[in-house]
N, C-alpha and C positions, 0 to 999 in steps of 0.2 A: 404678515402678508402671505407667506407660503405655509400651508398646513402640512402636517406630517403625512407620510406615505401610508395609506391605509390598504385594506384588503382589495378594494376594486382597482387601485392603481397597480398593486403587485400582480394581480391577475392579468391586467392589460399588458404589463411589461413581460410577463411570462408568455402570454399569447404571441406577442411580437417576436420574442426570442424563438419560440417554437416554429413560427413561420419562417424566420430567417435561417435557422440552422437545422431544423428538422428534428424529429423525435429521436433519431439515432445518435446525433451529435451532442445533444444536451448532456447526457451522462458523462461523455468523454470530456466535455468542457468543464463540468463540475469537478471531475476527478483531477483534471490538470490544475485547476485553481486551488483545490485542496492541497495537492502535493507542493505547489509553489508556495503557499502560505506556510506549510509545515517546514519546508526547506528554509524559508526566510527566518522563521522563528528559531530554528536550530542553529542557523549561522550566527544569529545575534547572541545566543546563549553560549556558543562554543562547545556544546556537548557532542557535536557530530563525530569528531575524531574518536572520542571515547566509545561511542556507540558502535562505530565501525570496528574498533578493536575487539569489543565484546562479541560482536556478531562473528568475527573471524574465529575467535576462540571457541565459541559455541558450535560453529560449523565443523571445526576440526574434531571436537569431542563427539559430535553426532556421527561424523564420518568414521571415526575409530570404532564406535559402537556398532555401526552397520557392518564394518569389516569383520569384527568379532563374531557377529551373528551369522554372517555368510560362511565363515570358517567352521562354526559349530554345525550348521546345516550340511555342509560338505562332508564333515566327519561322520555325521549320522547316516548320510546316504552311503558312504563307503562301508560303514559298519553293517548296514542292512544288506548290502550286496554281497 
């Protein structure tokens, strides 16, 4: 009875969405939907906590490296002065 959704139907739906939300809002809506789907998938798999811990560890390592580089540049500036 009902056929599949083809290209003309998708273009019509996209045109209506464009009229309703405007060109500026559509990317924001798409981004929000993508983040929501990713969040839902990660909550189902339970990997979110492990990923957060890994991110914290990586952030601390990067912060330590940046501090070391800042100290080295300060020492070089003092040596040159």
